[in-house]
DSSP file (Angstrom, degrees, kcal/mol; ACC not computed):
  #  RESIDUE AA STRUCTURE BP1 BP2  ACC     N-H-->O    O-->H-N    N-H-->O    O-->H-N    TCO  KAPPA ALPHA  PHI   PSI    X-CA   Y-CA   Z-CA
    1    1 A M     >        0   0    0      0, 0.0     4,-2.2     0, 0.0     5,-0.2   0.000 360.0 360.0 360.0 -42.2  -35.5   49.3   17.2
    2    2 A L  H  >  +     0   0    0      1,-0.2     4,-2.7     2,-0.2     5,-0.2   0.882 360.0  57.3 -60.4 -37.6  -37.9   46.5   18.0
    3    3 A E  H  > S+     0   0    0      1,-0.2     4,-2.1     2,-0.2    -1,-0.2   0.909 107.1  47.8 -59.6 -42.7  -40.1   47.6   15.2
    4    4 A K  H  > S+     0   0    0      2,-0.2     4,-2.0     1,-0.2     5,-0.2   0.926 111.7  49.9 -63.6 -44.9  -37.3   47.3   12.7
    5    5 A H  H  X S+     0   0    0     -4,-2.2     4,-2.2     1,-0.2    -2,-0.2   0.896 110.4  50.0 -63.1 -39.4  -36.4   43.8   14.0
    6    6 A E  H  X S+     0   0    0     -4,-2.7     4,-2.2     2,-0.2    -1,-0.2   0.888 106.8  56.1 -65.6 -37.9  -40.0   42.7   13.7
    7    7 A K  H  X S+     0   0    0     -4,-2.1     4,-1.0     1,-0.2    -2,-0.2   0.940 113.2  39.3 -58.4 -48.7  -40.2   44.0   10.1
    8    8 A F  H  X S+     0   0    0     -4,-2.0     4,-1.8     1,-0.2    -1,-0.2   0.826 111.8  57.1 -75.0 -30.1  -37.2   41.9    9.0
    9    9 A M  H  X S+     0   0    0     -4,-2.2     4,-2.6    -5,-0.2    -1,-0.2   0.866 101.3  57.9 -66.7 -34.1  -38.3   38.9   11.1
   10   10 A K  H  X S+     0   0    0     -4,-2.2     4,-1.6     1,-0.2    -1,-0.2   0.875 105.5  50.4 -61.6 -35.7  -41.6   38.9    9.3
   11   11 A E  H  X S+     0   0    0     -4,-1.0     4,-1.6     2,-0.2    -1,-0.2   0.894 109.4  50.3 -67.7 -39.3  -39.6   38.5    6.1
   12   12 A A  H  X S+     0   0    0     -4,-1.8     4,-2.1     1,-0.2    -2,-0.2   0.884 106.7  55.2 -64.4 -37.9  -37.7   35.6    7.6
   13   13 A L  H  X S+     0   0    0     -4,-2.6     4,-2.1     1,-0.2    -1,-0.2   0.863 103.4  55.4 -63.1 -35.4  -41.1   34.0    8.6
   14   14 A K  H  X S+     0   0    0     -4,-1.6     4,-1.7     1,-0.2    -1,-0.2   0.905 107.4  49.7 -61.6 -40.3  -42.1   34.2    4.9
   15   15 A Q  H  X S+     0   0    0     -4,-1.6     4,-2.2     1,-0.2    -2,-0.2   0.884 107.5  54.2 -65.6 -38.0  -39.0   32.2    4.1
   16   16 A A  H  X S+     0   0    0     -4,-2.1     4,-2.3     1,-0.2    -1,-0.2   0.897 106.9  51.5 -61.9 -39.9  -39.9   29.7    6.8
   17   17 A K  H  X S+     0   0    0     -4,-2.1     4,-1.8     2,-0.2    -1,-0.2   0.866 107.1  53.1 -66.6 -35.4  -43.3   29.3    5.2
   18   18 A I  H  X S+     0   0    0     -4,-1.7     4,-0.8     2,-0.2    -1,-0.2   0.933 108.0  51.1 -63.0 -44.4  -41.6   28.7    1.8
   19   19 A A  H ><>S+     0   0    0     -4,-2.2     5,-2.5     1,-0.2     3,-1.2   0.925 108.2  52.0 -57.4 -45.4  -39.5   25.9    3.4
   20   20 A A  H ><5S+     0   0    0     -4,-2.3     3,-2.0     1,-0.3    -1,-0.2   0.859 101.9  59.9 -60.5 -35.7  -42.7   24.3    4.9
   21   21 A S  H 3<5S+     0   0    0     -4,-1.8    -1,-0.3     1,-0.3    -2,-0.2   0.730 106.1  48.2 -66.6 -20.0  -44.2   24.3    1.4
   22   22 A F  T <<5S-     0   0    0     -3,-1.2    -1,-0.3    -4,-0.8    -2,-0.2   0.215 122.9-108.1 -98.4  12.1  -41.3   22.1    0.3
   23   23 A D  T < 5S+     0   0    0     -3,-2.0     2,-0.3     1,-0.2    -3,-0.2   0.817  76.7 138.5  61.1  33.2  -41.8   19.8    3.3
   24   24 A E  S   <S-     0   0    0     -5,-2.5    -1,-0.2    -6,-0.2    -2,-0.1  -0.718  72.0 -85.8 -98.7 154.7  -38.6   21.2    4.8
   25   25 A V        -     0   0    0     -2,-0.3     2,-1.8     1,-0.1    18,-0.4  -0.488  56.4-114.6 -57.5 123.7  -38.2   22.1    8.5
   26   26 A P        +     0   0    0      0, 0.0     2,-0.4     0, 0.0   -10,-0.2  -0.440  63.3 138.1 -78.3  85.6  -39.7   25.7    8.4
   27   27 A V        -     0   0    0     -2,-1.8    16,-1.7   -12,-0.2     2,-0.3  -0.990  27.7-171.9-123.5 134.2  -36.8   27.9    9.2
   28   28 A G  E     -A   42   0A   0     -2,-0.4    52,-2.1    14,-0.2     2,-0.3  -0.929   3.3-166.4-127.3 152.5  -36.2   31.2    7.4
   29   29 A A  E     -AB  41  79A   0     12,-3.0    12,-2.2    -2,-0.3     2,-0.3  -0.979   5.1-171.9-138.9 149.5  -33.3   33.7    7.4
   30   30 A V  E     -AB  40  78A   0     48,-2.5    48,-3.3    -2,-0.3     2,-0.5  -0.997   8.8-156.3-138.3 138.2  -32.8   37.2    6.2
   31   31 A I  E     -AB  39  77A   0      8,-2.9     7,-3.0    -2,-0.3     8,-1.4  -0.974  14.3-168.8-117.4 132.4  -29.5   39.2    6.1
   32   32 A T  E     -AB  37  76A   0     44,-2.6    44,-2.0    -2,-0.5     2,-0.4  -0.853  12.8-171.7-117.6 153.8  -29.6   43.0    6.0
   33   33 A K  E >  S-AB  36  75A   0      3,-2.4     3,-1.3    -2,-0.3    42,-0.2  -0.974  82.3  -4.0-139.9 129.8  -27.1   45.7    5.4
   34   34 A D  T 3  S-     0   0    0     40,-0.6     3,-0.1    -2,-0.4    41,-0.1   0.882 130.9 -59.5  53.1  40.5  -27.9   49.3    6.0
   35   35 A D  T 3  S+     0   0    0      1,-0.2     2,-0.4    41,-0.0    -1,-0.3   0.741 115.4 113.4  60.8  27.1  -31.5   48.3    6.8
   36   36 A E  E <  S-A   33   0A   0     -3,-1.3    -3,-2.4     0, 0.0     2,-0.4  -0.984  73.1-114.2-124.7 139.5  -31.9   46.7    3.3
   37   37 A I  E     +A   32   0A   0     -2,-0.4    -5,-0.3    -5,-0.2     3,-0.1  -0.576  37.8 167.4 -72.1 125.5  -32.4   43.0    2.7
   38   38 A I  E     +     0   0A   0     -7,-3.0     2,-0.3    -2,-0.4    -6,-0.2   0.571  63.5  13.3-112.9 -15.3  -29.4   41.7    0.8
   39   39 A A  E     -A   31   0A   0     -8,-1.4    -8,-2.9    27,-0.0    -1,-0.3  -0.983  56.1-169.9-160.1 148.4  -30.0   37.9    1.1
   40   40 A V  E     +A   30   0A   0     -2,-0.3     2,-0.3   -10,-0.2   -10,-0.2  -0.925   9.8 174.7-133.7 160.8  -32.6   35.4    2.1
   41   41 A G  E     -A   29   0A   0    -12,-2.2   -12,-3.0    -2,-0.3     2,-0.3  -0.984  11.1-170.2-161.1 156.5  -32.6   31.7    2.8
   42   42 A H  E     -A   28   0A   0     -2,-0.3   -14,-0.2   -14,-0.2   -26,-0.1  -0.968  46.4 -73.6-144.2 159.7  -34.8   28.8    4.0
   43   43 A N        +     0   0    0    -16,-1.7    11,-0.2   -18,-0.4   -19,-0.1  -0.230  46.4 163.5 -56.8 137.7  -34.0   25.2    4.8
   44   44 A L     >  +     0   0    0      9,-2.5     4,-2.7     6,-0.2     5,-0.3   0.074  35.8 118.8-137.6  19.6  -33.3   23.0    1.8
   45   45 A R  H  >>S+     0   0    0      8,-0.7     5,-1.3     1,-0.2     4,-1.1   0.905  81.7  39.9 -58.7 -45.4  -31.6   20.1    3.6
   46   46 A E  H  45S+     0   0    0      2,-0.2    -1,-0.2     3,-0.2     3,-0.1   0.934 116.5  49.0 -71.2 -46.0  -34.3   17.5    2.6
   47   47 A S  H  45S+     0   0    0      1,-0.2    -2,-0.2     2,-0.1    -1,-0.2   0.901 124.6  30.4 -59.8 -42.4  -34.7   18.8   -1.0
   48   48 A E  H  <5S-     0   0    0     -4,-2.7    -1,-0.2     2,-0.2    -2,-0.2   0.529  99.0-132.7 -95.3  -8.0  -31.0   18.9   -1.7
   49   49 A Q  T  <5 +     0   0    0     -4,-1.1    -3,-0.2    -5,-0.3    -4,-0.1   0.930  64.4 131.0  51.8  48.1  -30.1   16.0    0.6
   50   50 A N    > < -     0   0    0     -5,-1.3     3,-1.6    -6,-0.3    -1,-0.2  -0.977  54.6-152.0-134.1 117.7  -27.3   18.1    2.0
   51   51 A P  T 3  S+     0   0    0      0, 0.0    -6,-0.1     0, 0.0    -1,-0.1   0.641  94.6  60.8 -66.2 -12.6  -26.8   18.5    5.8
   52   52 A L  T 3  S+     0   0    0      1,-0.2     2,-2.3    -7,-0.1     5,-0.1   0.588  74.3  98.9 -87.4 -11.4  -25.3   22.0    5.3
   53   53 A F    <   +     0   0    0     -3,-1.6    -9,-2.5     4,-0.1    -8,-0.7  -0.326  47.3 145.7 -84.7  60.5  -28.3   23.6    3.6
   54   54 A H     >  -     0   0    0     -2,-2.3     4,-2.4   -11,-0.2     5,-0.2  -0.581  62.8-108.3 -86.6 158.1  -29.7   25.4    6.7
   55   55 A A  H  > S+     0   0    0      1,-0.2     4,-2.4    -2,-0.2     5,-0.2   0.890 118.1  49.8 -54.2 -44.9  -31.5   28.7    6.2
   56   56 A E  H  > S+     0   0    0      1,-0.2     4,-2.8     2,-0.2    -1,-0.2   0.913 110.5  48.9 -64.2 -43.5  -28.6   30.7    7.8
   57   57 A I  H  > S+     0   0    0      2,-0.2     4,-2.6     1,-0.2    -1,-0.2   0.911 111.8  49.2 -63.7 -43.1  -25.9   29.0    5.7
   58   58 A I  H  X S+     0   0    0     -4,-2.4     4,-2.3     2,-0.2    -1,-0.2   0.933 113.5  46.2 -62.6 -45.7  -27.8   29.6    2.5
   59   59 A A  H  X S+     0   0    0     -4,-2.4     4,-2.7    -5,-0.2    -2,-0.2   0.906 112.0  51.1 -64.7 -41.2  -28.4   33.3    3.4
   60   60 A I  H  X S+     0   0    0     -4,-2.8     4,-2.6     2,-0.2     5,-0.2   0.921 110.1  49.9 -61.9 -43.8  -24.7   33.8    4.4
   61   61 A N  H  X S+     0   0    0     -4,-2.6     4,-2.2     1,-0.2    -2,-0.2   0.926 112.4  47.1 -59.4 -45.4  -23.6   32.3    1.1
   62   62 A K  H  X S+     0   0    0     -4,-2.3     4,-2.6     2,-0.2    -2,-0.2   0.911 112.6  49.0 -64.6 -42.1  -25.9   34.6   -0.8
   63   63 A A  H  X S+     0   0    0     -4,-2.7     4,-2.7     2,-0.2     6,-0.2   0.919 111.2  49.4 -64.5 -43.2  -24.8   37.7    1.1
   64   64 A A  H  X>S+     0   0    0     -4,-2.6     4,-1.5     1,-0.2     5,-1.4   0.908 112.6  48.2 -62.5 -41.6  -21.1   36.9    0.7
   65   65 A E  H  <5S+     0   0    0     -4,-2.2    -2,-0.2    -5,-0.2    -1,-0.2   0.927 113.1  47.7 -63.8 -44.7  -21.6   36.4   -3.0
   66   66 A K  H  <5S+     0   0    0     -4,-2.6    -2,-0.2     1,-0.2    -1,-0.2   0.910 118.9  39.1 -63.8 -42.3  -23.6   39.6   -3.4
   67   67 A L  H  <5S-     0   0    0     -4,-2.7    -1,-0.2     2,-0.2    -2,-0.2   0.627 103.8-128.3 -85.4 -13.2  -21.0   41.7   -1.4
   68   68 A G  T  <5S+     0   0    0     -4,-1.5     2,-0.3    -5,-0.2    -3,-0.2   0.785  77.3  84.9  72.0  26.7  -18.0   40.0   -2.9
   69   69 A T  S   <S-     0   0    0     -5,-1.4    -2,-0.2    -6,-0.2    -1,-0.2  -0.990  71.4-139.2-155.9 150.3  -16.5   39.2    0.6
   70   70 A W  S    S+     0   0    0     -2,-0.3     2,-0.9    -3,-0.1    -6,-0.1   0.647  85.0  90.6 -82.7 -15.5  -16.8   36.6    3.3
   71   71 A R        +     0   0    0      1,-0.1     2,-0.2    -7,-0.1     3,-0.2  -0.720  49.8 177.8 -86.0 107.3  -16.7   39.3    5.9
   72   72 A L    >   +     0   0    0     22,-3.2     3,-1.7    -2,-0.9    -1,-0.1  -0.284  27.1 143.2-100.5  46.5  -20.3   40.3    6.6
   73   73 A S  T 3   +     0   0    0      1,-0.3    -1,-0.2    -2,-0.2    22,-0.1   0.492  68.2  48.4 -73.0  -4.6  -19.2   42.8    9.3
   74   74 A D  T 3  S+     0   0    0     -3,-0.2   -40,-0.6    22,-0.0    -1,-0.3   0.095  98.6  95.4-115.6  20.7  -21.8   45.4    8.4
   75   75 A C  E <   -B   33   0A   0     -3,-1.7    23,-0.9    20,-0.2     2,-0.4  -0.689  57.9-147.0-115.8 161.8  -24.8   43.0    8.3
   76   76 A T  E     -Bc  32  98A   0    -44,-2.0   -44,-2.6    -2,-0.2     2,-0.5  -0.994  14.2-148.1-124.4 135.3  -27.5   41.7   10.6
   77   77 A L  E     -Bc  31  99A   0     21,-2.4    23,-3.1    -2,-0.4     2,-0.5  -0.913  10.0-168.1-105.7 127.1  -28.8   38.1   10.4
   78   78 A Y  E     +Bc  30 100A   0    -48,-3.3   -48,-2.5    -2,-0.5     2,-0.4  -0.953  12.2 172.6-109.9 130.3  -32.5   37.4   11.2
   79   79 A V  E     -Bc  29 101A   0     21,-2.3    23,-1.6    -2,-0.5   -50,-0.2  -0.999  34.4-137.5-142.5 142.4  -33.5   33.8   11.7
   80   80 A T  E    S+     0   0A   0    -52,-2.1    23,-2.4    -2,-0.4     2,-0.4   0.685  89.2  41.3 -74.0 -19.2  -36.8   32.4   12.9
   81   81 A L  E    S- c   0 103A   0    -53,-0.3    23,-0.2    21,-0.2     3,-0.1  -0.982  98.0 -93.6-132.4 141.4  -35.2   29.7   15.1
   82   82 A E        -     0   0    0     21,-2.6    26,-0.1    -2,-0.4    -2,-0.1  -0.269  57.5-104.0 -49.9 128.8  -32.3   29.8   17.5
   83   83 A P        -     0   0    0      0, 0.0    27,-2.4     0, 0.0    28,-0.3  -0.161  26.3-128.6 -63.4 150.5  -29.2   28.7   15.5
   84   84 A C     >  -     0   0    0     25,-0.2     4,-2.8    26,-0.1     5,-0.2  -0.256  39.5 -89.3 -82.3 178.7  -27.6   25.3   15.8
   85   85 A A  H  > S+     0   0    0     23,-0.3     4,-2.3     1,-0.2     5,-0.2   0.900 126.2  50.8 -60.9 -43.0  -23.8   24.8   16.4
   86   86 A M  H  > S+     0   0    0      2,-0.2     4,-1.9     1,-0.2    -1,-0.2   0.941 115.0  41.8 -61.7 -47.1  -23.0   24.8   12.6
   87   87 A C  H  > S+     0   0    0      2,-0.2     4,-2.1     1,-0.2    -2,-0.2   0.887 112.3  53.5 -70.7 -38.7  -24.9   27.9   11.9
   88   88 A A  H  X S+     0   0    0     -4,-2.8     4,-1.8     1,-0.2    -1,-0.2   0.894 109.9  49.8 -61.4 -38.8  -23.7   29.7   15.0
   89   89 A G  H  X S+     0   0    0     -4,-2.3     4,-2.7    -5,-0.2    -2,-0.2   0.882 107.9  52.5 -65.8 -38.9  -20.1   28.9   13.9
   90   90 A A  H  X S+     0   0    0     -4,-1.9     4,-2.2     2,-0.2    -2,-0.2   0.874 106.4  54.1 -64.4 -36.0  -20.8   30.2   10.4
   91   91 A I  H  <>S+     0   0    0     -4,-2.1     5,-1.8     2,-0.2     4,-0.4   0.915 110.4  46.9 -63.1 -42.9  -22.0   33.5   12.0
   92   92 A I  H ><5S+     0   0    0     -4,-1.8     3,-1.4     1,-0.2    -2,-0.2   0.953 113.4  47.9 -60.7 -50.4  -18.7   33.7   13.9
   93   93 A N  H 3<5S+     0   0    0     -4,-2.7    -2,-0.2     1,-0.3    -1,-0.2   0.797 110.6  50.7 -66.0 -29.0  -16.7   33.0   10.8
   94   94 A A  T 3<5S-     0   0    0     -4,-2.2   -22,-3.2    -5,-0.2    -1,-0.3   0.507 107.1-128.9 -84.6  -4.4  -18.6   35.5    8.7
   95   95 A R  T < 5 +     0   0    0     -3,-1.4   -20,-0.2    -4,-0.4    -3,-0.2   0.801  39.9 175.8  61.6  31.7  -18.0   38.2   11.4
   96   96 A I      < -     0   0    0     -5,-1.8    -1,-0.2    -6,-0.2   -23,-0.2  -0.562  19.4-156.3 -68.7 122.4  -21.7   39.0   11.5
   97   97 A P  S    S+     0   0    0      0, 0.0    31,-3.1     0, 0.0     2,-0.4   0.729  70.0  37.6 -78.8 -21.1  -22.0   41.6   14.3
   98   98 A M  E     -cd  76 128A   0    -23,-0.9   -21,-2.4    29,-0.2     2,-0.5  -0.989  57.1-172.0-139.1 131.9  -25.7   41.1   15.1
   99   99 A L  E     -cd  77 129A   0     29,-2.9    31,-2.5    -2,-0.4     2,-0.5  -0.977   4.1-174.1-116.7 128.9  -27.9   38.0   15.3
  100  100 A V  E     +cd  78 130A   0    -23,-3.1   -21,-2.3    -2,-0.5     2,-0.3  -0.989  13.4 176.8-121.6 121.2  -31.7   38.4   15.8
  101  101 A Y  E     -c   79   0A   0     29,-2.3    32,-2.0    -2,-0.5    31,-0.4  -0.863  20.6-152.8-125.7 162.2  -33.6   35.2   16.3
  102  102 A G  E     +     0   0A   0    -23,-1.6    30,-1.2    -2,-0.3    33,-0.3   0.799  67.6  24.6 -93.5 -97.2  -37.2   34.2   17.0
  103  103 A A  E    S-c   81   0A   0    -23,-2.4   -21,-2.6    31,-0.2    -1,-0.2  -0.405  75.7-118.3 -77.4 147.2  -38.1   31.0   18.8
  104  104 A S        -     0   0    0    -23,-0.2    -1,-0.1    -2,-0.1    -2,-0.0  -0.469  16.7-143.0 -75.3 155.1  -35.7   29.1   21.1
  105  105 A D    >>  -     0   0    0     -2,-0.1     4,-2.9   -22,-0.1     3,-0.7  -0.852  14.4-174.9-123.0  93.9  -34.6   25.6   20.1
  106  106 A P  T 34 S+     0   0    0      0, 0.0    -1,-0.1     0, 0.0    -2,-0.0   0.649  84.0  46.6 -65.8 -14.0  -34.4   23.5   23.3
  107  107 A K  T 34 S+     0   0    0      7,-0.0    -2,-0.0     6,-0.0     0, 0.0   0.676 134.5   2.4 -99.8 -20.7  -33.0   20.5   21.3
  108  108 A G  T <4 S+     0   0    0     -3,-0.7   -23,-0.3   -26,-0.1     2,-0.3   0.466  87.5 121.8-146.2  -3.6  -30.4   22.2   19.2
  109  109 A G     <> -     0   0    0     -4,-2.9     5,-2.7   -25,-0.1     6,-0.8  -0.506  31.3-176.1 -74.4 131.0  -30.0   25.9   19.9
  110  110 A V  T   5 +     0   0    0    -27,-2.4     7,-3.4    -2,-0.3     8,-0.4   0.057  69.6  72.2-116.2  24.9  -26.6   26.9   21.0
  111  111 A I  T   5S-     0   0    0    -28,-0.3     7,-0.1     5,-0.2    -1,-0.1   0.771 128.2 -24.9-101.7 -40.2  -27.2   30.6   21.7
  112  112 A N  T   5S+     0   0    0     -7,-0.1     4,-0.2     4,-0.1    -2,-0.1   0.479 127.3  61.7-144.2 -18.3  -29.2   30.2   24.9
  113  113 A S  T   5S+     0   0    0      2,-0.2    -3,-0.2    -8,-0.1     3,-0.1   0.985 116.5  11.8 -86.4 -73.5  -30.9   26.8   25.0
  114  114 A V  S   <S-     0   0    0     -5,-2.7     2,-0.3    -9,-0.4    -4,-0.2   0.886 137.0 -36.7 -73.2 -39.3  -28.5   23.9   25.0
  115  115 A M        -     0   0    0     -6,-0.8     2,-0.5    -7,-0.0    -1,-0.3  -0.924  59.7-104.0-164.4 179.7  -25.5   26.1   25.7
  116  116 A N    >   -     0   0    0     -2,-0.3     3,-1.7    -4,-0.2     4,-0.3  -0.857  26.9-176.9-123.6  97.6  -24.3   29.6   24.7
  117  117 A L  G >  S+     0   0    0     -7,-3.4     3,-1.4    -2,-0.5     6,-0.2   0.810  81.6  62.6 -59.6 -31.4  -21.5   29.2   22.1
  118  118 A Y  G 3  S+     0   0    0     -8,-0.4    -1,-0.3     1,-0.3    -7,-0.1   0.526  89.7  68.2 -79.1  -3.4  -21.0   33.0   22.1
  119  119 A E  G <  S+     0   0    0     -3,-1.7     2,-0.9    -8,-0.1    -1,-0.3   0.542  70.2 107.3 -86.2  -7.7  -19.9   33.0   25.8
  120  120 A I    X   -     0   0    0     -3,-1.4     3,-1.5    -4,-0.3    -3,-0.0  -0.609  60.3-158.7 -74.6 109.0  -16.7   31.1   24.9
  121  121 A K  T 3  S+     0   0    0     -2,-0.9    -1,-0.2     1,-0.3    -3,-0.0   0.728  80.9  70.0 -66.3 -23.2  -14.2   33.8   25.3
  122  122 A E  T 3  S+     0   0    0      2,-0.1    -1,-0.3    -3,-0.0    -2,-0.1   0.735  75.5  99.3 -70.3 -20.8  -11.5   32.2   23.1
  123  123 A F  S <  S-     0   0    0     -3,-1.5     3,-0.0    -6,-0.2    -5,-0.0  -0.380  74.7-136.5 -64.2 147.3  -13.6   32.8   20.0
  124  124 A N  S    S+     0   0    0      1,-0.1     2,-0.4    -2,-0.0    -1,-0.1   0.442  85.2  46.3 -86.9   0.2  -12.3   35.8   18.1
  125  125 A H        -     0   0    0      2,-0.0    -1,-0.1   -29,-0.0   -29,-0.1  -0.993  56.3-177.0-145.6 135.2  -15.8   37.2   17.3
  126  126 A H        -     0   0    0     -2,-0.4     3,-0.1   -31,-0.1    -8,-0.0  -0.859  18.7-151.8-134.3  97.3  -18.8   37.6   19.6
  127  127 A P        -     0   0    0      0, 0.0     2,-0.3     0, 0.0   -29,-0.2  -0.299  23.3-109.0 -68.8 151.8  -22.0   38.9   17.9
  128  128 A E  E     -d   98   0A   0    -31,-3.1   -29,-2.9     2,-0.0     2,-0.4  -0.601  40.2-151.5 -71.5 141.2  -24.6   40.8   19.7
  129  129 A V  E     -d   99   0A   0     -2,-0.3     2,-0.5   -31,-0.2   -29,-0.2  -0.970  21.9-177.5-126.4 132.7  -27.7   38.7   20.1
  130  130 A I  E     -d  100   0A   0    -31,-2.5   -29,-2.3    -2,-0.4     3,-0.3  -0.978  19.6-174.4-123.7 115.7  -31.4   39.6   20.4
  131  131 A G        +     0   0    0     -2,-0.5   -29,-0.2   -31,-0.2   -28,-0.1  -0.696  52.8  40.3-108.8 161.1  -33.6   36.6   20.9
  132  132 A G    >   +     0   0    0    -30,-1.2     3,-1.3   -31,-0.4     2,-0.6   0.572  62.1 154.6  86.0  10.6  -37.4   36.1   21.1
  133  133 A V  T 3  S-     0   0    0    -32,-2.0    -1,-0.3     1,-0.3     5,-0.1  -0.633  86.3 -16.2 -77.1 117.5  -38.4   38.5   18.3
  134  134 A L  T 3> S+     0   0    0     -2,-0.6     4,-2.2   -32,-0.1    -1,-0.3   0.862  91.2 157.9  52.8  39.3  -41.7   37.2   17.0
  135  135 A A  H <>  +     0   0    0     -3,-1.3     4,-2.9   -33,-0.3     5,-0.2   0.864  64.7  56.3 -60.6 -39.2  -40.9   33.9   18.9
  136  136 A K  H  > S+     0   0    0     -4,-0.2     4,-2.4     2,-0.2    -1,-0.2   0.940 109.2  45.6 -60.5 -47.4  -44.5   32.9   19.1
  137  137 A E  H  > S+     0   0    0      2,-0.2     4,-1.9     1,-0.2    -2,-0.2   0.928 115.9  45.5 -63.2 -46.0  -45.0   33.1   15.3
  138  138 A G  H  X S+     0   0    0     -4,-2.2     4,-1.8     1,-0.2    -2,-0.2   0.903 113.5  50.0 -64.3 -41.1  -41.8   31.2   14.6
  139  139 A G  H  X S+     0   0    0     -4,-2.9     4,-2.9    -5,-0.2    -1,-0.2   0.879 108.4  52.8 -65.2 -38.5  -42.5   28.6   17.2
  140  140 A E  H  X S+     0   0    0     -4,-2.4     4,-3.0    -5,-0.2     5,-0.3   0.896 106.0  53.2 -65.2 -40.2  -46.0   28.0   15.9
  141  141 A I  H  X S+     0   0    0     -4,-1.9     4,-1.8     2,-0.2    -1,-0.2   0.935 114.1  42.7 -60.2 -45.4  -44.7   27.4   12.4
  142  142 A I  H  X S+     0   0    0     -4,-1.8     4,-2.3     2,-0.2     5,-0.2   0.946 115.6  48.4 -65.3 -49.0  -42.3   24.8   13.7
  143  143 A S  H  X S+     0   0    0     -4,-2.9     4,-2.1     1,-0.2    -2,-0.2   0.919 112.8  47.6 -59.1 -46.3  -44.8   23.1   16.0
  144  144 A N  H  X S+     0   0    0     -4,-3.0     4,-2.3     1,-0.2    -1,-0.2   0.882 109.4  54.7 -64.3 -38.0  -47.5   22.9   13.4
  145  145 A F  H  X S+     0   0    0     -4,-1.8     4,-2.2    -5,-0.3    -1,-0.2   0.948 111.5  43.1 -59.5 -49.5  -45.1   21.5   10.9
  146  146 A F  H  X S+     0   0    0     -4,-2.3     4,-2.3     2,-0.2    -1,-0.2   0.811 110.2  56.2 -72.4 -28.5  -44.1   18.6   13.2
  147  147 A K  H  X S+     0   0    0     -4,-2.1     4,-1.7    -5,-0.2    -1,-0.2   0.933 110.3  45.9 -63.2 -45.0  -47.7   18.0   14.3
  148  148 A R  H  X S+     0   0    0     -4,-2.3     4,-1.5     1,-0.2    -2,-0.2   0.901 111.2  52.8 -63.2 -40.5  -48.6   17.5   10.6
  149  149 A K  H  X S+     0   0    0     -4,-2.2     4,-0.9     1,-0.2     3,-0.2   0.919 108.4  49.8 -61.8 -43.7  -45.5   15.3   10.1
  150  150 A R  H  < S+     0   0    0     -4,-2.3     3,-0.3     1,-0.2    -1,-0.2   0.843 108.3  53.8 -65.0 -33.1  -46.5   13.0   13.1
  151  151 A K  H  < S+     0   0    0     -4,-1.7    -1,-0.2     1,-0.2    -2,-0.2   0.834 111.0  45.5 -68.6 -33.2  -50.1   12.7   11.7
  152  152 A T  H  <        0   0    0     -4,-1.5    -1,-0.2    -3,-0.2    -2,-0.2   0.582 360.0 360.0 -89.6  -9.9  -48.8   11.5    8.3
  153  153 A E     <        0   0    0     -4,-0.9    -1,-0.2    -3,-0.3    -2,-0.2   0.477 360.0 360.0 -91.6 360.0  -46.2    9.0    9.6
């Protein structure tokens, strides 16, 4: 199972690198159904000047459009960085049953770092979560991005 998760996380890491090439915070996401990639996304918040354009939201939108439904109940979301509150909420609302993420986000992650949104029992959906898949690689992309940003500012 870990091998499969690493395979799809590598695809998400490719999306993160694309985001970095656009001077976006390098986060990438992939959504699979039946072990096939059906949607990808990377951050576009700066390019589009839209606070909603996180990698997960973009991938969820594409998957919903492709499948013709907002219920992504047969899908898995892979993302290189622990989701923020907005993205974690979108995962709940899309009924995605499994989230696989890479690096933790101690400043904004709401799966295990700042809090665990999915432990709130009142929510009507609680995805299975696997964290830390290729965390080193995802963390390095983020760290290197911000090191470069600090040098140029």
